C-alpha distance (Angstrom), angle and dihedral (degrees) to the residues before:
residue distance angle dihedral
M1 . . .
V2 3.88 . .
H3 3.69 111.2 .
Y4 3.86 106.6 164.4
Q5 3.76 141.7 -4.7
N6 3.79 126.7 -155.9
Q7 3.72 108.8 -135.2
N8 3.81 90.2 -160.1
F9 3.65 92.8 60.4
E10 3.91 111.3 169.0
I11 3.73 132.7 -152.1
I12 3.79 117.3 -142.3
V13 3.88 122.3 -167.3
V14 3.87 119.0 -149.4
S15 3.77 114.7 -159.7
H16 3.76 125.5 -117.6
P17 3.78 108.8 -95.4
N18 3.84 94.0 -124.2
K19 3.81 137.0 49.7
I20 3.70 115.7 -82.4
V21 3.86 126.6 -174.3
G22 3.75 109.5 -111.6
E23 3.89 94.0 18.3
I24 3.75 96.5 124.5
E25 3.81 93.3 52.0
A26 3.84 90.9 46.6
I27 3.86 90.3 51.7
D28 3.90 89.6 52.0
Q29 3.73 88.3 51.7
L30 3.73 94.2 49.3
F31 3.88 88.1 56.0
Q32 3.76 89.6 49.0
A33 3.89 87.2 52.0
S34 3.91 88.0 59.5
L35 3.89 100.1 -93.3
S36 3.73 104.4 164.5
C37 3.80 100.0 -169.7
F38 3.75 135.4 26.6
H39 3.75 124.5 -170.1
L40 3.87 112.0 -147.6
R41 3.59 105.1 -153.1
K42 3.84 117.0 171.9
K43 3.72 101.4 141.9
T44 3.88 96.5 175.5
W45 3.84 94.1 48.9
F46 3.78 123.8 108.0
K47 3.81 119.0 -127.9
H48 3.88 94.5 -101.9
D49 3.89 88.2 54.8
L50 3.75 90.8 55.4
I51 3.75 93.5 44.2
Q52 3.74 89.7 56.4
F53 3.63 93.3 47.1
I54 3.78 94.2 49.8
E55 3.84 92.5 46.9
N56 3.85 88.8 55.2
I57 3.86 91.0 56.9
E58 3.87 115.0 86.3
E59 3.85 105.0 -92.4
T60 3.78 89.2 -132.5
Y61 3.88 88.0 68.7
H62 3.87 97.1 49.1
A63 3.85 92.3 93.9
K64 3.85 87.2 62.8
I65 3.84 95.2 56.3
M66 3.68 124.6 102.0
L67 3.78 114.9 -165.0
H68 3.85 125.7 -145.7
S69 3.80 99.3 -165.7
H70 3.81 142.7 20.7
P71 3.86 93.0 37.3
S72 3.79 95.4 -167.0
L73 3.86 87.0 75.8
V74 3.81 89.8 65.8
F75 3.75 88.1 69.5
E76 3.81 99.3 35.1
Y77 3.84 92.4 52.8
D78 3.86 96.6 29.6
L79 3.74 93.6 -123.0
K80 3.69 125.9 175.6
G81 3.80 97.8 -99.6
F82 3.75 148.7 -72.8
H83 3.88 135.8 -72.4
F84 3.73 117.7 -143.2
N85 3.73 112.3 -146.3
K86 3.83 145.7 151.0
N87 3.87 92.5 -64.6
Y88 3.77 91.6 40.6
P89 3.85 107.7 34.5
Y90 3.72 119.2 -164.3
Q91 3.89 112.2 -73.9
E92 3.79 118.1 -168.8
K93 3.78 94.7 -150.5
L94 3.74 94.1 52.6
A95 3.70 91.3 44.9
E96 3.83 91.4 54.6
Q97 3.87 89.6 49.6
L98 3.78 88.6 51.9
K99 3.81 94.7 46.8
E100 3.79 91.3 48.2
A101 3.86 90.4 52.2
G102 3.80 88.0 50.2
K103 3.74 93.5 -114.0
T104 3.83 127.3 150.7
I105 3.90 120.4 -109.2
S106 3.75 124.6 -156.3
I107 3.82 133.1 171.5
A108 3.84 138.7 -164.0
S109 3.89 113.9 -111.7
H110 3.75 124.1 -172.7
S111 3.99 101.7 177.6
I112 3.70 142.2 27.3
C113 3.87 87.9 -99.7
D114 3.68 91.0 58.1
M115 3.78 92.6 50.4
G116 3.65 90.8 52.3
E117 3.77 96.1 44.6
Y118 3.87 96.6 57.9
E119 3.77 98.5 31.3
L120 3.84 94.1 112.0
E121 3.75 95.7 35.8
V122 3.75 105.0 58.4
D123 3.70 139.6 41.8
Y124 3.73 96.3 -129.0
Q125 3.86 141.3 -6.8
L126 3.80 131.1 -140.9
V127 3.74 102.3 -139.5
S128 3.88 117.5 -158.8
P129 2.85 152.1 -133.4
V130 3.80 97.3 17.1
F131 3.79 93.5 149.1
P132 3.89 133.9 12.7
S133 3.82 105.9 -65.5
I134 3.80 117.2 -107.3
S135 3.81 94.5 -165.1
K136 3.74 93.9 44.7
P137 3.80 107.1 39.3
A138 3.79 93.1 -177.3
V139 3.81 90.0 65.4
T140 3.85 103.0 84.8
Q141 3.88 102.2 143.7
T142 3.86 113.4 89.4
L143 3.79 136.3 -173.8
D144 3.83 117.4 -82.8
H145 3.79 106.5 -91.3
K146 3.83 96.8 -149.3
K147 3.83 93.0 51.0
L148 3.77 88.8 48.8
S149 3.91 92.4 48.4
D150 3.76 91.1 47.0
Y151 3.71 93.5 51.3
L152 3.79 94.2 45.6
L153 3.85 87.2 51.0
L154 3.82 88.3 70.4
K155 3.82 87.5 62.7
P156 3.70 97.6 -134.5
K157 3.69 126.3 -151.1
S158 3.88 100.2 -100.0
K159 3.72 125.2 52.2
F160 3.82 121.9 -109.1
F161 3.88 126.3 -145.9
A162 3.81 120.2 -165.4
L163 3.86 114.9 -125.4
G164 3.72 134.3 -178.1
G165 3.81 127.0 63.2
I166 3.81 93.5 6.3
D167 3.85 111.8 167.0
E168 3.70 138.7 142.2
S169 3.94 91.2 -80.9
N170 3.77 96.0 60.4
I171 3.76 111.3 20.7
N172 3.70 91.6 93.2
K173 3.96 86.6 54.5
A174 3.82 88.8 57.6
K175 3.86 88.0 53.7
T176 3.84 92.3 50.2
L177 3.94 88.3 50.5
G178 3.70 85.9 63.6
F179 3.94 101.4 -106.3
D180 3.65 117.7 154.5
G181 3.80 90.8 -132.6
A182 3.83 142.7 -34.6
A183 3.77 136.2 -109.7
T184 3.67 121.0 -140.3
L185 3.76 130.0 -160.3
G186 3.85 119.9 141.6
Y187 3.73 96.1 39.4
L188 3.84 91.6 60.0
W189 3.87 101.4 35.4
N190 3.73 112.2 24.5
D191 3.69 97.1 86.7
F192 3.79 92.6 52.2
E193 3.74 105.8 61.8
K194 3.82 94.5 145.9
N195 3.84 107.5 15.9
V196 3.80 128.2 17.9
N197 3.72 116.8 -127.7
Q198 3.74 93.6 -144.5
N199 3.72 97.9 -169.3
E200 3.85 92.7 51.1
L201 3.81 93.7 45.5
I202 3.91 90.6 53.0
E203 3.70 90.0 47.1
R204 3.84 91.4 53.0
F205 3.70 88.9 49.0
N206 3.74 93.3 51.2
R207 3.79 89.8 48.4
L208 3.79 87.9 57.4
K209 3.72 91.8 55.0
I210 3.84 91.3 47.0
S211 3.80 90.8 51.6
V212 3.78 91.3 51.0
K213 3.89 92.1 52.7
Q214 3.78 89.5 48.9
A215 3.92 92.0 55.1
L216 3.85 112.7 115.0
């Protein structure tokens, strides 16, 4: 049952976990194509690797980057904010520092219980898996859509973004479930393990935007 649709549905892009040739240029093009938020998730990278990566992205886009590791870089490079996750669990002290600096805080949630626990602590949550994962083919079990929809009907205090298996065929379903947006990873990056086909990647991003607009 469709309860609610957010008319300001937002698309987030999560980075490929590894290094890909042409990735920096592709990210700049995504921002030029109206991407409003990019999650930089390179969990095995050292701090100096992330610094080099960030410095190669146009500085005007730094305020749209959410970091998944080495949180001090959020302040050093005036990034959008920090995403708490399995490797960097929620820390109240860090969260307070981020809030005081006017930064955005997000967190990974994998159940209805998770969603409720951090509702008042963060600005938004990446909820997964909503659909069978593209980047992790072994992950086929998904969260119950009716329970998700019923929870989102309550219009909780934080925002919620669908993650897991998001592509042009189901992103509109995430919207009709009541999510505030969706985060995509595998649909954009999985076919580009060595070299990014920038034109194809931007075309896929544009198809996601078209699908959202076509959602009832």
